[in-house]
N, C-alpha and C positions, 0 to 999 in steps of 0.2 A: 504494500500500500504506500509506503514511503517512496518507493521508486516511481509509482504512478504519480504521486505528487511532484516529484522532481521532474518528471516528463511534462507536467502541466506548466511548471516554471519555464522549462525550455521552450515550450510553445509560445510563451509570453516574452521571450528573449531575456529572461531572468537567469541568474546563475542557477543551474539545475540541482537544487537541494530540496528534498522533501522530508517532512516529519509527520509522525503519527503518535498520539498518546493513547495508551490503553490502560483502563482501570477495571478491575474485576472481570477481565476477559472481554470487555466491550471497548470498541474504539470510541473515544470521547472527543477527539480532535484530529483533524487532518489539515495540513498547511504546507505551503511552499514559499520560497523566497518571493518577496514583493518589493524589494528595495527600489527597483526602477519604476514600477507601477505607482508606488506611493511616494516616490522621491524621498525616501526615508532610509537612512543608512542602518537603522536598527530593525528594519522589517525582515529579519532573517526568518527562515522556516521555523526554527526552534522558538523564537520570540512570539511568532504568530500562534504556534501550537500551545504555548504556555497560556496565552491570553484566552484562547478558545476553551482550553481544558479547565482553567480556573473559573471561568464564567459558567461553564457547564456544571462544575461541582459546587459553585457558590461560595468559594473560599480561595485563599491565596496559596494554599499548600497542595502539592501533588504527591504526598506520601501515599504509598500503595500503588503508584502509577509507574508505568514504563514508557519512556520516550524512545521511539525508533526513529533514527535519522540517517540519511544516506551518507553524510560526511561528518567527520569528527567536529564537534562544536568548537567555535572560536572562543576566546577568553570572555567576551561579552555574554555570549549565550551560556557558557559554563557557569559564570557568576550568577546569572539569572536563574539557572536551574538549581544552583545552590540555595538561593533565596526561596525558591519554590519547594525545596526539599524533595525533589523527585527521587523516587526509590531506586530506579534503574535506568541506565542509558544503554541502548544498543545501537551501534553505528556501523556503517559499511566501510567506507574508505577513510584512511588516515589523511590528515591535512598537514603535510610536513612543513608548510610555510606559515600557516596561521592557526593551526589547531591548538586547543588549550593546553595539551600535554607538553607542547614545545616550551611554553612559557611557565606554567605552574600547574602540575597535576592537583595541587591542593585547592584549586578554584572550586572544585565540586564539594558538595556536602560530604562530611566524613562517612556518612552511612550509605551514600549512593554507590551502587554497584555498577560496573562498566563491563560490557562485552563488546569487543570490536572485531571487525573483519567479516561480518555477516554480509553476504552478497558483495564482497569487496570489489571484485572485478567489474561487475555491472555498474556499481556506484562510481568507481573511478573512471570507467570508460565514458560515462555521461559528462563528467567534468572535463576530461581530456579533450573529448570531441568538441565541447562547447568553446573552450579556450583556443583550440586549434583553429576553429572556424572564425572566431572573433579576431584572432591575430592575422588570419588569412595569409 
C-alpha cells in the first residue's frame, strides 16, 4: 500500500515516497509526498500520515501503531514520529544522504521498533528512476 502511495506521488511529479499507518490490523492513514503540490517543505508522506492517523484516532499519540514507509524517514519526520510515539516503523529503502540514521538514530522514541529493507529494491528503484529522469 505504501508503494501504491509512492506511485501516486510520482504521478503528481512529487518525490515518490508513500506511507501507511496501521492500528489494530486496520489501515488508518495513507499518504504520499505533497511538498510540490502544497508548496510546503514539511509535507512529507510521513508528516501527512501522522496528521491523518492522529485525526482518525482523536489524539496526538500513535502508540500501538505501525508506520510503513517506502524510504527511511528524514530527521524531521523521525523527530515527529518520536513526538507521536509511534510503536513501529517499517521502511523499504535506506536514504544514505538524508535518512535519520545518518544523523542520529536517537531521533526516534526509545520504544519505537524499526524494521528496514522490506521491498527495498522496489522502493529504491522508484527513487532512482525519479531522480534519473529529473536530472535527464
